[in-house]
N, C-alpha and C positions, 0 to 999 in steps of 0.2 A: 462548578457546583460546591459547595462546602459538605464533607462529609459528619454525620453522626460519629460521634464518639462508639458505638457500637452498633455492628450489622445486621442487629436484630432490629433497628429503627427504621430499616427498609428492606422491601423484598427484594430477595437475591434471586437471580436468576439461573436455572439447572443448563446442563446443557444437551443438547436435542439430538447432537448425531457427532461422532468424529469422523474426519474424511481425513485418509491419508496422504493423497494428491497423486497423480499421475505421470510418471519420467518421462520426458519428452526434450526434444532440441528444436531451438529456435536460431533466428539469425544465420551466421554461417556455422551452425554446428553446435553452439555452446549447449552443454547440459546442464537442465533445468527438470527442477519438478512442479508442473503446473498444480498449484494448490485449489485455488478457485476456478472451477472450469465453467465453460458458456452452460451448462446445463444447472450450475446454481445462481446465473445471476438474476433470476425475479426472486430467490428464497432472499439472497443477501445484497437487495439493491440498496443503497446505490453503485456498489462495488461489482465489478466486471471480471475482473480477474485478478489474479494472486500469483505472482512467479519467485519460486525461491531456487538459489543457486550458492552452490558449496562445493568448488570444486579445487583440488591442488593439483590437478594433474595439465600443466598448461595446454593441452592438445582438448582438454573437455572446455575451453575457456578463449584461447587465443584467435580463434576467429571473430570474436564478438559480435558486433549488431551494426553492419554496413548499411549506407542509406536505405531509408523506408519512411514509408507516409503514417502520418495519421491524422485525423477528424474526429471530432464530436465529442470527446471527453480530457481526461486530466492523467496522467502520468506522475507517480511518486517513485523516485527509486532513491532505494535506501542501502547504503553500503556499509558491511559491517568489516570487513576488510579486502585488500586490493585497491587497487586504483582505475578509473574507465573516463575517458575522454569523450567529453559530448561535442559534437557540430551537427549547425543545421542551417538550410538553404539560405539564411540572411546572412550567413557568415558571422553569427555567434558562435562562442565557442567557452565549453568551460571543464574544469576537473575535480571530479567527485572521487573523495579520498574517503580513506576509513573514518567511519563514524558520521561521514558526509550525506548530506539528501537531495535530490534536485527536483520541484514541483513543478511540471510542465502542463500547463494547457494550450491543448492542441487546438482546440477551437476549430475555426474553418478553414485550417491545415496546416501541415507543414511538412518541409522531409529534413529527416536528421540522422544522425550515425552514434552508436556508443561502442566505443572500441578500447580495451583493454592498454593499458599505458606500464605494461608489465609481464615480463616472458615467463617468470617461475613464482613459485609461493601459491598462498591460499588466495584464492576472488571467491567472495562471500556476499550475500547481500538480498536483498527483495527488489521484484517491483508491483506495483499496486495501479491497476486502471479505475478510476473513480466516474462515474458517469456526470456527463450535466445535461441541467435543465433542458427540453426543446430550445427555450428562449434563447440559449446560452449557444445553442453548438455552434453558433457562425460567427461566435466573436472572436477578436483578432489574435492569432496567436501570444503567447506569454511564456515566459518561465523565470524561476528564482535559483541559482545556486545556494544551496544552505551550508557553510560548512561544518564540521562537527563542533566547533567552540560556539558556534551560534542557534545550535539546538538548547534550549533551556531544560535542564534536568532538576531533580532533588531525590535526596535520601534522607529516607525517614527514619525514626527514633530506633525499628530494627534492624536496619542495615538495608532495605531495601530502596534501590537506587530505579528511578524513573528518567528515563528521557521523553519528553515530549514535544512530538514532530507536528502535532496537529490537535487543537482542541483544548481541552483545560485539566488538569489533575491538582486536586487538593491546592486550589489556589494559583497554580501555576499555567498562564497561557502558551500555548505552544507556538511554534517558530511561525505557525500557518494557521489563518482562520478562514473557511469557505463558507460564503453563504448556501442557501438552500439546501445541501447536503450536509452540513456542519457535523465537517468529519471528525471524529478521536483517532488518533493514531499513536499509541504508547509502546515504547519498549523499555519492558520490566526484568528487570533486573533481580532476583530473588534469592539471597543466602540461603543454606542448608537451615531448615526448621522457621521461614517466616512466612507470612501471611500478608496480604495487601488485598484491600477495599477498593474498591473505583464504582464511581456513578455514574449511569448510563439511564440516557432519557427515557423515559418507557413511551415505546413504539419505534425505537433506533434499532435498526437488525444490528448484530454484533457478533464478533468472530474472535478466537484468538489462533496464533500460530506457534507452538513451542520449537523454539531450534538450539536449544541446549538444555540436556537434563529431562525431566518428566515434572509437570506440573499439574496439581488440584484445581479444575475450573468447576467450582460451584459443587464440588464433590466427588464432580469425574476426574479420572486419571487422562490426561493427556500426553502421552509421549513426548519425546523426540520427534520432529519431520511430522507432526499430525496437528490438522486442525479443527478446533472446537467451534460448532455451530452453536449459539447461544439462543433456548430460545425466548419467542419475542412474544411475552404470556405477561407485558404489564411491569415485569419487574424492574426496578430502577438499579441496581448494582450486580456487579458480580464480584467475586472472591476468590482470589488465588493463593495457591499455598504451594511449597514445595518442600520434599524431605529431603531432597541435596539441592545443590545448587544451580540454578536452572535461569533460562533467560525464553520470554516469550512476548510476541506483539499482542497488543490489544487493540481491536480494530472496532469503532461505530459509526453507523451514519444515518442519517435521515433518508429514509426511502421517497422516490421520485415520484413511483406509482405511476409510472408513463410507458409506452411502448418500447421495446427495444428493438432494434434493426440492426444487426450487426453481419459485417460483410469483411472479416480479416480484421485490418487496422485501423478501420472506418465503422463508429458505430453512429446511428442517427434514428429516428422512432418510425418511418416507415420506409417501405421498399423502392419506393419513388425517389426519394433522398438518395438513398443508397446510389442509385442508378444515376442521378446528376453529379453526384462525388463523382463516380469513375470517369465521367464525360470531364469533371473538372482536371481531375488528374491527370489525366492524358492529353488536355491540350495544356499542360505547363503550369495551371494557376498556384499549384503546393511552392514547385518553386521560386515563385514570385513573391511568395507570402513575407510580410516584415512581420518580426518577431520582438514583442516589447519587454520590458521587464514586468515581473508579479509583482 
């Protein structure tokens, strides 16, 4: 979507509330912050979860995420620092390095692992869960590994650098485009004193997550490690500003407005579908899944 020369030409979104996130651990003891928790799934539909991890102590990440199943949604892993190797039940594998991403559609189900390929140094990144519409929850699993160099980016006249993982920003198409949910996923690097305006379709749910510095989002300050939920009030854009050099994720998507039934790593629409998922998993259907390229 092309942007007008002045933010006054669009109705800007304000911050509805800030969310700090909950410190927890997952996998084999990986310490992380669960920013988008289950109680926010309806409000931020189609997004189901956002985990942020930033650990320099190897004891906080070395166990990684051994074999575990998924069904009914997509996972988006984005690495800022460190290396993580993915393997799945179909024998596929890939290595996520700094600045790289993996977009995986779990669909009808698969088993995979995500294990650090380093024994020291910083491990930092994010995992976002994106729901699938009911008609696509049982599609064949697929994934795409996206190295850092394959993620489109641009730098504007004020020095703001934008990496476009999904969607479109200022005429630059992202690495991934998805139907139904139409996700926008930007990594925005703001120099001190810079401002950035991004269009967001009216009706799409949207939020930011600051992971360096402090960012003014629609006039409200969102400090480091805070999520800002943007009001869904018909606004067509958000304005970001920073007094100090800062980095922030900007994520938006079209809500599905469908029932959500979640049991751990399985997300379906009804309890009966969850019960069938457990039967399928116990009989080994996930281990037999063939995974295709996205």
